[in-house]
N, C-alpha and C positions, 0 to 999 in steps of 0.2 A: 721381221714382221713390220709392215708399214700400214699407215692409215692413208687412204686416198681421199683428199679433200677437193673441192671445186678448183682451187688455184694452187694446190700444193700437195706434196707427198711428205709425210713425216714418219720417221722411224719410231716404232713403239718399243721394240725389244730386239736384241741380238743375242743369240745363243752361241757358246763356244763349241760348235760341231764342225770339225775340219773336214773339208772335201765331202760334204754331204751330197750324195748322188740320188737319194730317194726320199721323198716326202709325200705323204698322202693325207688329205683331209677325209674325215669320216663323211658318210653320206649326209648326215644331219649338219655337218660343219662345226659341231661343238667341240670336236677333238681333232688332233692331227698326230700322225705317227711319223717318226724319223728313223732312218737307218744311220746309225753312228758306228760304222765299221760292222762288227758282228753283233752289236747291241741294238735292240729295238727300244726306242724311247717314245712315250706318249705324253702329249701336252694338252692342256685345256685351252681352247681358243679364246674364251672369255677372260680367264685370269692370267694366261700365258705361263702358267707354272707347270713344272714337270710332274706328271702323275705317276709314271712308272718307268723303270729301266729293266728290260728283260733280256737275259743273255742265254743263248743256247747254240747258235750257229758257231761253227769252228772257222768259218771264213766270212767274207763280206756278205751282207744282205743285198741282194740284187733287185728285189721287187717286193713291194708291200701292197696289200689289197685288204679292204674292209668287207665284212659280210654285210648283207643288205640291212640288217637290224642294228649294225654298229656295235654289237656285243663282242665280236671277235675280230682279230687281225690275222691274216695269213701272210707269212713271209717265205720267199724263195731265196736260197743262198747259193753262192758260188761253190759251196761244199756239197751240193747235190741234195740238200735237205729242204723239205717243206714243213714248216711248223705252223700250227694253229694256236693262237694265244687268246686267252680269256682276259678281257680288259678289266672286269670287276676284281678277279682274284689275282691278276698279274702272273698267271701261271700258264705253262704250255699244256694244252689239252689234247693234242694229237700231233703225230709226226710221221712223215714218210721220208726215208733216207735211202738214197742210192749213190754211194760214193763213186767218184769218177765221172759223174754226169754234171755238167755245168748248166744250171737252170738260168733262164733269162726272164721268165715271166710266170705269173700265176694269177688266175681270176677265179671268182666264186660265182656259181649259178644262183639265181634268185631263191632256190630252196635252202641255201646256206649249208648244204651237205655235199654238193658236187663241186669239185675243184678241177680246173684244167691247168696243167703245167706245160710250159714250152721249154725245151732244152736248146742248147747251142746248135744242134743239128736240125732244128726246126721241127722236131717231132712233138706231137701233142699227146699228153697222157691224161686220161680221165681218172680221177680218184674220188671215191665216195667215202665220206667220214660221217659216222653217226655216233654221238655221245663218246667221242674220243677214240672210237675203234675204226680202223680202216677196213672197209668191206670189199671194195672192188678197185683194181688197178688195171687199166687197159692200155 
């Protein structure tokens, strides 16, 4: 993490996360989430401290996205799993798993309930989650 000044750039902090391929700031910018292999880590942007480390994927996390209200993080893994994580409780609140399917991306609609996942074959899947329950998969 760097501070950008008028005539300089200064390092604020460095974290020991090897080969980090995915990092996403929350919509408000006060938090950021990092894929550390199959572990989702969240940090405070103001204190730069680790808030949580959540494990659930059996393979690398490929994509991270935040819900519009920044209360949840959605991860898509190379293991074919999509997990919804609650930032307050640091627990998984919903999951959709299709083994053998490599996911490359996931996004959340503004309603925070509809998720769209893209697999390696470039097929899009619509998933509706309400209070931890999966209702529709198209």
